[in-house]
C-alpha positions in Angstrom: 126.8 83.0 131.3 125.7 83.3 127.6 122.7 84.9 125.8 120.9 81.6 125.9 121.7 81.1 129.6 121.5 84.4 131.5 122.7 82.8 134.8 121.0 82.7 138.1 118.3 85.4 139.0 120.1 88.4 140.4 117.1 89.6 142.5 116.5 92.9 140.5 112.9 93.9 139.9 111.7 92.8 136.4 111.0 96.6 135.5 114.3 96.7 133.5 112.9 94.1 131.1 110.0 96.3 130.0 110.1 98.0 126.7 111.3 101.6 126.8 108.5 104.2 126.5 107.9 105.6 123.1 108.4 109.2 122.3 105.0 109.2 120.5 102.0 110.4 122.4 99.4 107.8 123.4 96.3 107.9 121.4 94.2 107.9 124.6 96.2 110.8 126.1 96.4 112.7 122.8 92.6 112.9 122.2 91.7 115.6 124.8 94.7 117.7 124.0 94.2 117.4 120.3 90.4 118.2 120.8 91.3 121.3 122.8 93.7 122.6 120.2 91.2 121.8 117.5 88.7 123.9 119.4 91.2 126.9 119.3 92.7 126.7 122.8 96.2 128.0 122.6 99.1 125.6 123.0 100.4 126.9 126.2 97.0 126.5 128.0 96.9 122.9 126.8 100.5 122.4 127.9 99.6 123.4 131.4 96.4 121.3 131.6 98.4 118.3 130.1 101.2 118.8 132.7 103.8 119.0 130.0 107.1 120.6 130.8 107.7 121.7 127.3 105.3 123.1 124.6 107.1 121.0 122.0 105.5 117.9 123.7 102.0 119.4 123.5 102.6 120.5 119.9 102.7 116.9 118.9 99.0 116.7 119.6 98.4 119.7 117.2 96.5 118.5 114.1 95.5 122.0 113.0 98.5 122.4 110.7 97.5 119.3 108.8 93.8 120.4 108.6 94.8 123.8 107.4 97.0 122.4 104.6 94.3 119.9 103.6 91.6 122.7 103.5 94.0 125.0 101.5 94.8 122.2 98.9 91.0 121.6 98.5 90.4 125.3 97.7 93.0 125.3 94.9 91.2 126.0 91.6 92.6 123.5 89.1 92.5 124.7 85.5 90.1 122.6 83.3 92.0 119.9 81.2 
């Protein structure tokens, strides 16, 4: 048995050949959660609705921090050059 010749089929299902799931949220799954968070729904309510065991998972959908930082940067009054 070599890497180029794996040997005879051992009868296992091919599930073990699939790529391992990513830790990043799916864009399709993230949209409803992100929209709820953007609308001001608290992270724990969204966590329950999404079926997440941990609020850290739900927090990955939260774009509010990025938006708040962007808005704050836009409000900065830069001195005239």
